[in-house]
C-alpha positions as CSV (number, residue, x, y, z in Angstrom):
1,M,-14.9,-17.1,14.9
2,T,-12.5,-15.2,17.1
3,L,-8.8,-14.4,16.7
4,N,-6.4,-16.2,19.0
5,N,-2.6,-16.0,19.5
6,F,-1.3,-19.6,20.1
7,E,2.4,-18.5,20.6
8,K,4.2,-18.3,24.0
9,G,3.3,-15.0,25.6
10,G,0.3,-14.6,23.3
11,D,-3.3,-13.9,24.5
12,G,-4.1,-17.6,24.3
13,G,-2.7,-18.1,27.8
14,G,-0.8,-21.4,28.5
15,P,0.2,-24.1,26.2
16,S,-2.5,-25.9,24.1
17,E,-4.6,-28.5,26.0
18,C,-4.2,-31.2,23.3
19,D,-0.4,-31.5,23.3
20,G,0.9,-29.2,26.0
21,E,2.8,-27.1,23.3
22,Y,2.7,-23.6,22.0
23,H,2.1,-23.2,18.3
24,S,3.0,-20.8,15.5
25,N,0.2,-18.5,14.4
26,N,1.3,-19.4,10.9
27,L,-0.3,-22.8,11.3
28,L,-4.0,-23.5,10.5
29,I,-5.1,-24.2,14.1
30,V,-8.0,-23.5,16.3
31,A,-9.3,-23.8,19.9
32,L,-13.0,-24.8,20.3
33,S,-15.4,-23.7,23.1
34,S,-15.7,-26.3,25.8
35,R,-18.9,-27.9,24.5
36,W,-17.5,-28.4,21.0
37,Y,-14.1,-29.4,22.4
38,N,-16.0,-32.2,24.1
39,H,-13.3,-33.2,26.7
40,G,-10.6,-33.5,24.1
41,Q,-12.6,-35.7,21.7
42,R,-11.6,-33.4,18.7
43,C,-8.0,-33.0,19.8
44,L,-5.5,-33.0,16.8
45,N,-8.4,-33.7,14.4
46,Y,-9.3,-31.3,11.6
47,I,-12.4,-29.3,11.1
48,N,-13.7,-27.6,7.9
49,I,-14.3,-23.8,8.4
50,Y,-16.6,-21.9,6.0
51,Y,-16.7,-18.2,5.6
52,K,-18.7,-16.7,2.8
53,E,-17.5,-18.5,-0.4
54,A,-14.2,-19.6,1.2
55,S,-13.3,-22.6,3.2
56,T,-10.2,-24.1,4.8
57,Q,-9.3,-26.9,7.2
58,A,-7.7,-26.3,10.6
59,M,-6.4,-28.6,13.4
60,V,-8.0,-28.5,16.8
61,V,-5.2,-28.0,19.3
62,D,-6.9,-26.4,22.3
63,E,-10.0,-25.8,24.4
64,C,-11.2,-22.2,24.6
65,S,-12.4,-22.6,28.2
66,G,-12.9,-18.9,28.8
67,C,-15.0,-18.5,25.7
68,G,-18.7,-18.6,25.5
69,D,-20.5,-21.4,23.7
70,D,-20.2,-21.9,20.0
71,I,-16.7,-20.3,19.5
72,V,-14.0,-21.3,17.1
73,D,-10.9,-19.4,18.2
74,A,-8.6,-19.3,15.3
75,S,-5.0,-18.5,14.5
76,S,-4.2,-15.6,12.1
77,A,-3.3,-18.2,9.4
78,V,-7.0,-19.3,9.4
79,W,-8.2,-15.8,8.9
80,V,-5.7,-15.3,6.0
81,A,-6.7,-18.7,4.5
82,L,-10.4,-17.6,4.5
83,G,-9.6,-14.3,2.9
84,V,-11.0,-12.2,5.7
85,S,-9.9,-8.6,5.3
86,Q,-7.5,-7.7,8.1
87,S,-9.7,-4.8,9.0
88,D,-12.4,-7.3,9.9
89,W,-10.2,-9.5,12.1
90,G,-11.4,-10.1,15.7
91,E,-14.8,-11.7,15.4
92,T,-16.9,-12.9,12.5
93,G,-19.6,-15.4,11.7
94,I,-18.6,-18.8,10.2
95,T,-19.9,-22.3,10.0
96,W,-17.8,-25.5,10.5
97,S,-18.0,-29.2,10.4
98,D,-15.7,-32.2,11.3
99,A,-13.4,-33.0,8.5
């Protein structure tokens, strides 16, 4: 999992692919690498994200087209919900499934 800024002017680039909007980083949202995004098949659907003993659900709002394969690019709210120490923010291993 990587950290993304979904707000206007953030490092996420343009508006989200699923709805053409920017989003607050306080929302539990993610962008998926192109293979997992699957031409928008997961748009506005939720996924379960698992990190150590924690889990949360987040809505897919974007494609991470510049990412490599197997990337969940998450808002800061997802990192907080999973209890990841802020000193570890940036990139960490997770698993996920469709909700």
